[in-house]
C-alpha positions in Angstrom: -176.2 -24.5 65.0 -178.1 -26.7 67.4 -177.3 -24.6 70.4 -175.5 -21.5 71.4 -172.2 -23.2 72.1 -172.1 -24.7 68.6 -173.0 -21.4 67.1 -170.1 -19.8 68.9 -167.8 -22.6 67.7 -168.9 -22.0 64.1 -168.3 -18.2 64.5 -164.9 -18.9 66.0 -164.0 -21.3 63.2 -165.0 -18.8 60.6 -162.8 -16.1 62.2 -159.9 -18.5 62.4 -160.2 -19.5 58.8 -160.4 -15.8 57.8 -157.4 -14.8 59.8 -155.3 -17.6 58.2 -156.3 -16.4 54.8 -155.1 -12.9 55.5 -151.8 -14.0 57.0 -148.8 -13.4 54.6 -148.6 -16.4 52.3 -146.2 -14.9 49.8 -144.1 -17.6 48.1 -146.8 -20.2 48.7 -148.9 -20.8 45.5 -151.8 -22.1 47.5 -152.0 -19.5 50.2 -150.5 -16.4 48.4 -153.3 -13.8 48.2 -151.5 -10.8 46.8 -151.6 -12.0 43.2 -154.2 -12.0 40.4 -155.7 -15.3 39.6 -158.5 -17.6 40.5 -156.9 -18.9 43.7 -156.9 -15.6 45.6 -160.1 -14.7 43.6 -162.0 -17.4 45.4 -160.5 -16.2 48.7 -161.7 -12.6 48.0 -165.2 -13.7 47.1 -165.4 -15.7 50.4 -163.9 -12.8 52.5 -166.4 -10.3 51.1 -169.3 -12.8 51.7 -168.1 -13.3 55.3 -167.8 -9.6 55.9 -171.2 -8.8 54.5 -173.2 -11.6 56.0 -171.7 -11.5 59.5 -171.2 -7.7 59.6 -167.4 -8.1 59.8 -166.4 -4.6 58.8 -162.7 -5.5 59.0 -163.1 -8.2 56.4 -165.0 -5.9 53.9 -162.3 -3.3 54.4 -159.7 -6.0 53.8 -161.2 -6.6 50.3 -161.2 -2.9 49.6 -157.6 -2.5 50.5 -156.7 -5.7 48.7 -158.1 -4.2 45.5 -156.3 -0.9 45.9 -153.1 -2.8 46.6 -153.3 -5.4 43.8 -155.4 -4.0 40.9 -152.2 -3.0 39.1 -151.5 -6.8 38.8 -154.6 -7.3 36.6 -153.0 -6.1 33.4 -152.5 -8.3 30.5 -154.8 -10.5 28.4 -158.0 -11.5 30.1 -158.8 -15.2 30.7 -161.6 -16.9 32.5 -159.6 -17.7 35.7 -158.4 -14.1 36.0 -162.0 -12.8 36.1 -162.5 -14.3 39.6 -161.0 -11.4 41.6 -163.2 -9.0 39.7 -166.2 -10.7 41.2 -166.0 -8.3 44.2 -166.0 -5.1 42.1 -169.8 -4.7 42.0 -169.9 -4.9 45.8 -167.0 -2.5 46.1 -168.8 -0.1 43.9 -171.9 -0.3 46.1 -169.8 0.1 49.2 -167.6 3.0 48.1 -169.5 4.7 45.2 -166.2 4.8 43.3 -167.2 4.8 39.6 -163.9 3.3 38.5 -164.9 0.0 40.1 -168.1 -0.1 38.1 -166.4 1.0 34.9 -163.8 -1.7 35.2 -166.4 -4.3 36.0 -168.4 -3.3 32.9 -165.3 -3.5 30.7 -164.7 -7.1 32.0 -168.4 -8.0 31.5 -168.3 -6.7 27.9 -165.2 -8.8 27.3 -167.1 -11.9 28.5 -170.0 -11.0 26.2 -168.1 -10.1 23.1 -164.5 -11.4 23.1 -164.0 -14.4 25.4 -163.4 -17.5 23.4 -166.4 -19.8 23.0 -166.8 -23.4 22.0 -168.8 -24.4 19.0 -171.8 -24.9 21.3 -171.6 -21.3 22.6 -170.2 -22.1 26.0 -167.3 -20.1 27.4 -164.1 -21.9 26.7 -162.1 -22.3 30.0 -158.9 -20.2 29.7 -156.2 -19.9 32.3 -153.3 -17.6 33.3 -150.7 -20.4 32.9 -149.1 -21.1 29.5 -151.6 -23.7 28.6 -154.6 -23.9 26.3 -157.7 -26.1 26.4 -159.4 -25.5 23.0 -163.1 -26.4 22.8 -163.1 -27.4 26.5 -165.9 -26.6 28.9 -165.0 -26.8 32.6 -167.3 -26.7 35.6 -165.0 -24.2 37.2 -166.0 -21.4 34.8 -169.4 -20.9 36.5 -167.8 -19.7 39.7 -164.8 -18.0 38.2 -166.6 -15.9 35.6 -170.3 -16.4 35.3 -171.0 -15.5 38.9 -169.2 -12.2 38.3 -171.5 -11.5 35.3 -174.6 -12.2 37.4 -173.4 -9.8 40.1 -172.7 -7.1 37.5 -176.2 -7.7 36.0 -177.8 -7.0 39.4 -175.8 -3.8 40.2 -176.2 -2.3 36.7 -179.7 -3.6 35.9 -178.3 -4.6 32.5 -180.4 -7.5 31.1 -177.6 -8.5 28.6 -175.4 -9.7 31.5 -178.2 -11.6 33.1 -179.2 -13.3 29.9 -175.7 -14.4 29.2 -175.2 -15.6 32.7 -178.4 -17.7 32.4 -177.3 -19.0 29.0 -173.9 -20.1 30.3 -175.5 -21.7 33.4 -177.9 -23.7 31.2 -175.2 -24.7 28.8 -172.7 -25.9 31.5 -175.3 -27.9 33.3 -176.5 -29.6 30.1 -173.0 -30.3 28.8 -171.6 -31.6 32.0 -174.4 -33.5 33.7 -174.5 -37.3 33.8 -178.1 -38.0 33.0 -178.0 -41.2 34.9 -176.6 -40.1 38.3 -177.2 -36.4 38.1 -173.6 -35.8 39.0 -171.4 -33.5 36.9 -168.3 -34.4 35.0 -165.3 -32.1 35.4 -165.2 -31.1 31.7 -166.6 -31.6 28.2 -164.7 -31.5 24.9 -167.0 -29.9 22.4 -164.7 -30.6 19.4 -164.5 -34.3 20.2 -167.9 -34.8 21.8 -166.9 -36.5 25.1 -166.2 -35.8 28.8 -162.5 -36.7 28.4 -161.5 -38.7 31.5 -165.2 -38.6 32.6 -164.3 -37.9 36.2 -167.1 -36.8 38.4 -164.8 -34.7 40.4 -166.0 -33.3 43.8 -164.7 -29.8 43.5 -166.1 -29.4 39.9 -169.5 -30.3 41.4 -168.9 -27.9 44.2 -168.3 -24.9 41.9 -171.6 -25.6 40.1 -173.9 -26.6 43.0 -172.8 -23.4 44.8 -172.6 -21.0 41.8 -176.0 -22.0 40.4 -178.3 -20.7 43.2 -176.0 -17.7 43.8 -176.2 -16.8 40.1 -180.0 -17.3 40.1 -180.4 -15.0 43.1 -178.5 -12.2 41.4 -180.5 -12.2 38.2 -184.0 -13.3 39.3 -185.3 -9.8 39.2 -184.1 -9.2 35.7 -185.1 -12.3 33.7 -187.0 -15.6 34.1 -184.7 -18.5 34.7 -185.2 -21.5 32.3 -187.0 -24.3 34.1 -184.3 -26.7 33.0 -181.8 -25.1 35.3 -183.8 -25.8 38.5 -184.6 -29.3 37.2 -181.0 -30.1 36.6 -179.9 -28.5 39.9 -182.3 -30.7 42.0 -181.1 -33.8 40.1 -177.5 -32.8 40.9 -178.3 -32.3 44.6 -180.0 -35.7 44.8 -177.0 -37.3 43.3 -174.6 -35.6 45.6 -176.4 -36.6 48.8 -176.4 -40.2 47.5 -172.6 -40.1 47.3 -171.8 -38.5 50.7 -169.4 -40.4 52.8 -169.9 -41.7 56.4 -167.5 -39.0 57.6 -169.9 -36.3 56.2 -167.4 -35.5 53.4 -167.3 -36.4 49.7 -164.5 -38.4 48.1 -162.4 -36.4 45.6 -164.1 -38.4 42.8 -167.7 -38.6 43.9 -168.5 -42.2 42.7 -165.2 -43.6 44.1 -165.8 -44.0 47.9 -162.3 -45.6 48.1 -160.7 -42.3 47.1 -159.6 -39.8 49.8 -162.2 -37.4 51.3 -161.6 -33.9 50.1 -162.5 -30.8 52.2 -162.8 -28.0 49.7 -165.2 -29.8 47.4 -167.2 -31.0 50.4 -167.5 -27.5 51.8 -168.6 -26.1 48.5 -171.1 -28.9 48.0 -172.6 -28.3 51.5 -172.7 -24.6 51.0 -174.4 -25.2 47.6 -177.0 -27.4 49.2 -177.7 -24.9 51.9 -178.0 -22.2 49.2 -180.5 -24.3 47.3 -182.6 -24.8 50.5 -182.6 -21.0 51.2 -183.7 -20.4 47.6 -186.6 -22.8 48.0 -185.2 -25.2 45.4 -184.5 -28.0 47.8 -186.5 -29.5 50.7 -185.3 -29.1 54.3 -184.4 -32.8 54.3 -181.2 -31.8 52.7 -180.2 -30.1 55.9 -179.1 -33.4 57.4 -176.4 -33.7 54.7 -175.3 -30.2 55.4 -175.0 -30.7 59.1 -173.0 -33.9 58.6 -170.7 -32.2 56.2 -170.3 -29.2 58.5 -169.2 -31.3 61.4 -166.8 -33.3 59.2 -165.3 -30.1 57.8 -164.8 -28.5 61.2 -162.7 -31.5 62.2 -160.4 -30.7 59.3 -159.6 -27.2 60.5 -156.3 -26.9 62.3 -155.8 -24.8 65.4 -154.3 -21.9 63.4 -157.3 -21.9 60.9 -155.7 -23.9 58.2 -158.2 -26.0 56.3 -156.6 -29.4 55.8 -157.1 -32.2 53.2 -157.6 -29.8 50.2 -156.6 -31.2 46.8 -154.3 -29.1 44.6 -155.5 -27.2 41.6 -155.9 -29.3 38.4 -157.0 -29.2 34.9 -159.2 -32.1 33.6 -156.9 -35.0 34.2 -156.1 -37.8 31.8 -157.7 -40.5 33.9 -160.1 -40.9 36.9 -157.3 -42.5 38.9 -155.1 -39.5 38.5 -157.4 -37.4 40.7 -156.7 -39.7 43.6 -153.0 -38.9 43.2 -153.4 -35.1 43.4 -151.5 -33.9 46.5 -153.3 -32.0 49.3 -152.1 -28.6 50.6 -153.6 -25.4 52.1 -155.0 -23.0 49.6 -157.1 -19.9 49.4 -159.8 -21.7 47.5 -160.0 -24.4 50.2 -160.1 -21.7 52.9 -162.6 -19.8 50.9 -165.1 -22.5 50.3 -164.9 -23.5 53.9 -165.4 -19.9 55.0 -168.5 -19.6 52.8 -170.0 -22.6 54.5 -169.2 -21.5 58.0 -170.6 -18.0 57.2 -173.8 -19.5 55.9 -174.2 -21.7 58.9 -173.6 -18.8 61.3 -175.9 -16.5 59.4 -178.7 -19.0 59.4 -178.5 -19.3 63.1 -178.6 -15.5 63.5 -181.5 -15.3 61.2 -183.6 -17.5 63.3 -183.0 -20.7 61.3 -181.2 -22.5 64.0 -183.9 -25.2 64.4 -183.3 -26.2 60.8 -180.4 -28.4 61.6 -181.6 -29.6 65.0 -181.3 -33.3 65.7 
């Protein structure tokens, strides 16, 4: 970032993280990639982004081959978390011209529009592949797992209906989840009972939103006008996040609990989201200092074989704030993926002539 050597270190770290993701992880829930759910879905989104932004043809081809190998696993009832792997379909259609990719993406998009369960307030109810139900619950995770897909589909098809729904869901999630005092987001909201359940300001929940919001906006900005409330809430969120960054450059697993453990995946997603906001012109360059601090802290948590360490396990909205600090850490495709996205963005910024932006 600040010099050629650091740039090369970032590129090398990204390659190492990517290679670890594509190593056989069968039998490992966190690192298994040949299955159909949100965990490998986040990994795929990151690998495609890495391949496109840094012109890594092998990575793009990996996503193509993954889809050919695993699309048979996508059968069964659709749920929000199972939409995540479909997020790469619009790009695969553009890459290959294979109509089946676009047709399948449109079918999933229409399910989100017409059939996906909604809360009484109109937000997508978060549904999962496991045998568990969370009626009337809104989760921050939904924006990255499903609404990002809808925005990408909108851009590729030019269909305003997908763009309008993506913007609606984005506005709803921000409004329902944001703490008006701190700007931070709660993990979830129970529409039926009218409260934020454990009221945890969970780091990775905030990461999904602070990253997905500018990505969604960029996909649909040529189709519709984004409500002003979205950018207002986003900038308030960014300010709250920077105020809670730790001295090590990372964020604690619950943002307003500095005594809780630092968590890498949420930190990587937050830093990538801030950098996306800067690139979109929503945030001032002063936020680059927070990104730089996070980047250095995150790189120190990448093992020699590319494994991203200190990544908290997958979790629903837990029963108490304290419970988040007891979630075990282990390697995962989403931890690798969020880290790969940040490293890719940092390397691409350097290549694009923005290397002075994070200079000391």
